[in-house]
C-alpha positions in Angstrom: -24.1 1.2 -13.6 -21.7 1.8 -10.5 -18.4 4.1 -12.0 -15.0 2.8 -10.9 -12.8 5.8 -9.3 -9.2 5.0 -8.7 -6.9 6.5 -5.9 -3.3 6.1 -5.4 -1.2 8.0 -2.8 1.5 10.9 -3.7 4.2 8.1 -3.5 2.9 6.8 -6.7 4.8 11.0 -8.6 1.6 10.9 -11.7 2.4 14.3 -13.4 -0.5 16.8 -12.2 -1.8 17.2 -16.0 -2.5 13.2 -15.8 -4.4 13.2 -12.3 -6.9 15.3 -13.8 -7.3 14.0 -17.4 -7.8 10.7 -15.4 -9.6 12.2 -12.8 -7.3 10.5 -9.9 -7.4 10.7 -6.8 -4.3 11.4 -4.9 -4.1 11.0 -0.6 -0.8 13.3 0.0 1.9 11.5 2.5 4.0 14.1 4.7 7.7 15.2 4.7 9.0 17.0 7.3 12.0 18.9 7.8 13.1 19.0 12.1 9.3 20.7 12.7 8.3 22.1 9.6 5.5 19.4 8.0 4.9 19.5 4.3 2.3 17.9 2.1 3.3 15.3 -0.4 3.0 17.9 -3.8 0.1 19.5 -2.0 2.2 22.4 -0.2 6.0 21.8 -1.1 6.8 20.3 -4.9 9.7 18.4 -5.8 12.0 21.3 -7.2 11.5 23.4 -3.5 12.0 19.6 -2.0 15.3 19.2 -3.6 16.3 22.9 -3.1 15.4 22.4 0.8 17.0 19.4 1.1 20.3 21.2 -0.6 21.0 23.4 2.3 19.4 21.3 5.0 21.4 19.9 7.7 19.3 17.5 8.9 17.9 14.2 7.0 14.2 14.9 6.2 11.6 12.0 7.6 7.6 11.2 6.3 4.8 10.6 7.4 1.5 8.2 6.5 -2.4 9.1 5.8 -4.6 8.6 8.9 -6.5 5.6 8.5 -8.9 9.3 8.9 -7.2 10.6 5.8 -8.4 7.8 3.8 -11.5 7.4 5.2 -13.0 11.3 4.5 -10.9 10.6 0.8 -13.4 7.6 0.1 -17.0 9.1 2.0 -16.3 12.2 0.0 -15.8 9.7 -3.8 -18.9 7.6 -3.2 -21.1 10.9 -1.7 -20.6 12.2 -5.5 -22.3 8.8 -6.9 -22.5 5.0 -6.4 -18.8 4.6 -7.1 -16.4 2.0 -6.7 -13.1 2.3 -5.5 -10.0 0.5 -5.8 -7.6 2.2 -4.2 -4.0 1.6 -4.8 -0.8 2.6 -2.9 2.7 1.9 -2.1 4.6 -1.3 -0.7 3.3 -2.1 2.8 7.6 -3.1 3.3 8.4 0.1 2.5 5.4 2.6 4.7 2.2 2.0 7.0 0.2 3.8 4.1 -1.8 0.3 3.1 -2.3 -0.5 6.9 -4.1 3.3 6.9 -6.1 2.0 4.2 -7.6 -0.6 5.6 -8.0 0.3 8.2 -10.6 3.2 6.8 -11.8 0.0 4.4 -13.0 -1.4 7.7 -14.6 1.9 9.1 -16.8 2.0 6.1 -17.3 -1.4 4.7 -20.8 -0.9 5.2 -21.5 1.5 3.1 -19.1 1.8 0.3 -17.0 -0.7 -1.6 -13.6 -0.2 -1.7 -11.2 -2.3 -2.8 -7.1 -2.1 -0.9 -4.3 -3.1 -2.9 -0.5 -3.3 -2.1 1.0 -2.6 -5.3 4.4 -3.7 -4.0 6.1 -0.9 -5.8 7.1 3.3 -5.4 7.5 6.2 -7.4 6.6 5.5 -11.3 6.6 1.8 -10.5 3.2 2.5 -8.8 1.9 5.4 -11.4 2.5 4.0 -14.3 0.1 0.6 -12.9 -2.9 3.0 -11.6 -2.6 5.0 -15.1 -3.5 2.3 -17.2 -6.6 1.0 -14.4 -7.4 4.4 -14.6 -7.8 5.3 -18.2 -9.9 1.4 -17.9 -12.0 3.1 -15.2 -12.7 6.6 -16.9 -13.4 4.5 -20.7 -16.4 3.2 -18.5 -14.8 -0.2 -17.7 -16.4 -2.4 -15.0 -15.5 -3.3 -11.7 -14.3 -7.0 -12.6 -12.1 -5.2 -15.6 -10.4 -2.8 -13.7 -9.3 -5.5 -11.3 -8.5 -7.8 -13.8 -6.1 -5.5 -15.3 -5.0 -4.7 -12.0 -3.8 -8.4 -12.1 -1.8 -8.3 -15.3 -0.3 -4.8 -14.6 1.0 -6.1 -11.4 2.6 -9.3 -13.1 4.5 -6.8 -15.9 5.4 -4.0 -14.6 9.4 -4.2 -14.0 11.1 -1.4 -11.8 14.6 -0.8 -11.9 16.6 2.3 -10.3 19.8 3.8 -9.8 21.1 5.7 -6.9 23.6 8.2 -6.1 24.4 7.2 -2.6 22.4 4.2 -0.3 23.0 7.2 2.4 19.2 7.8 2.3 18.2 5.0 1.7 20.1 3.7 5.1 19.4 6.6 7.8 15.8 5.7 6.7 15.4 2.3 7.0 14.0 2.2 3.5 17.1 -0.1 2.4 15.6 -3.3 3.0 17.9 -6.2 1.3 19.9 -3.3 0.0 22.1 -3.1 3.0 24.7 -6.2 2.1 26.5 -3.2 -0.3 27.7 -2.0 1.6 31.3 -2.1 2.1 31.6 -3.1 -1.7 30.7 0.2 -2.9 33.8 1.8 -4.1 33.3 3.1 -7.6 30.5 0.4 -8.2 26.0 1.6 -9.4 24.2 -0.9 -7.8 21.1 -1.7 -10.0 18.0 -1.4 -7.2 14.4 -2.8 -8.1 12.0 -4.4 -5.8 11.1 -7.7 -4.8 7.9 -9.2 -4.7 7.4 -8.7 -1.6 7.5 -5.0 -2.0 11.5 -5.0 -0.7 14.0 -2.9 -1.9 17.0 -5.7 -3.2 20.5 -5.7 -4.6 19.3 -6.8 -8.4 23.2 -5.9 -9.7 25.4 -4.3 -10.1 28.7 -2.6 -12.4 30.9 -0.2 -12.1 29.7 2.9 -12.9 26.1 4.5 -14.1 26.4 4.7 -18.3 27.1 1.0 -17.9 24.5 0.2 -14.9 22.0 1.6 -18.1 23.0 -0.3 -20.4 22.8 -3.3 -18.0 19.0 -2.2 -17.3 18.5 -2.2 -21.4 19.8 -5.2 -21.4 17.2 -6.2 -19.1 14.4 -5.2 -21.1 15.2 -6.6 -23.8 15.5 -10.5 -22.1 12.0 -8.9 -20.5 9.9 -7.3 -22.8 11.7 -8.0 -26.6 9.6 -6.3 -29.3 6.5 -6.3 -26.9 4.4 -2.9 -27.2 5.2 -1.5 -23.3 4.7 1.5 -21.3 7.7 3.3 -19.8 8.6 6.1 -17.4 11.1 7.2 -15.8 11.2 8.8 -12.6 14.3 11.2 -11.3 15.5 13.2 -8.8 16.6 16.6 -9.3 18.6 14.9 -12.4 15.9 15.6 -16.0 18.1 16.1 -18.4 19.9 12.3 -17.8 15.9 10.9 -17.6 15.4 12.9 -21.1 18.5 11.7 -22.6 17.9 7.8 -21.2 14.6 8.1 -22.3 15.5 9.0 -26.7 18.2 6.5 -26.0 14.8 3.6 -25.2 12.4 5.3 -27.1 15.4 3.9 -30.4 15.7 0.6 -29.4 12.0 -0.4 -27.9 8.4 -0.3 -29.1 7.6 2.1 -27.1 3.4 2.4 -26.8 3.3 5.5 -24.2 6.6 7.1 -22.3 6.7 9.5 -19.2 8.4 11.5 -17.6 8.2 12.5 -13.6 10.0 14.3 -10.9 10.1 12.1 -7.3 8.6 13.5 -5.4 9.6 14.6 -1.7 8.9 11.6 -0.3 10.3 9.5 -2.2 13.2 12.2 -2.6 13.7 11.7 0.4 14.1 8.0 0.6 16.7 7.7 -1.7 18.3 11.0 -3.0 19.0 13.4 -5.2 20.3 12.0 -8.4 18.3 9.0 -8.4 16.9 7.4 -11.7 14.1 5.0 -11.8 12.9 3.4 -15.1 9.4 1.6 -14.7 8.9 -1.1 -17.8 4.7 -2.8 -18.1 3.2 -4.6 -21.3 0.4 -2.3 -23.4 -2.3 -4.4 -24.3 
C-alpha cells in the first residue's frame, strides 16, 4: 500500500524535533535583508533573525519558493517509494507559496499523486494541523483517512494573535482587513485572527495585553468548553510570555497536547517582535 507523505513550508513554524519525529518535509521560504538572502530555518534561526532585525535599518522582505523547488521536493519524495503526497501551506491571501505548489503539482501530475491544500492560516495555526495529519500518516493511515482528518482540522482550528505594533503588517502589505484599526490604537491592543479566506482581520480590541489574553480565553471557553484540545503557542522573541500563557491555559482547559514554538523569520518579518499567537484545535 502506498504511504502518505506530509509536506509543508517553513511558515508552519513546527519545532525541528517534531518535524524529524513525524518525518515531515519542510520547504523553506526566504527572508531578505537588502542584498542578503536567507532560507527560513535553514541558514537563519528565529533568534538570529530577531537579533538582525533589531540592528537593521531596513525592513526585511520575504519571497516564496519557486514551482521548481516544489517540483524537486515532490520528485525526491516520490523516488523513495510509492507515495501519496499531501502538501499543506500558508494562506494564499498572505503569500504566493500555494500558487507555486499548485504549479509544481501540475508539472508532476502524470507521475506523482499530489494534493495541495491551502491551510488559510499562518505560523503554528498551520503547524498544529500539519502535525495531527502527520501523526496519522506515520501510523499508516490511508490518503482518504488523512484528508478526512484534515478537513476536520481545517474546520475546527482557531487562532488569535496579538502584535506589539501593526507597523510590520502594514509595511509588508499583509494587514488585510485590520487596516481599519489605524488611527484608533492609543493604548488599544487589537486581537487579530484569520478569516475564512485566510486574510488577517481585527477580531476584537481591548486595552492592554493582559485584558486581550483574558478575552482570548473567553473565546476559547465559548468555542471548546471542556472538550479535549491541542494547543500551540507561537511567539516572536517573547518566550517568557508564551510559557506563562500556556501555564494559565493548562489550568483552565482540557489540553491533550501542547507546543510552544518560535515564530520564524518569514512570519516574523510580517508581524514583528513581541507577537503572540495561540492556536487551538479539537483533539480526537
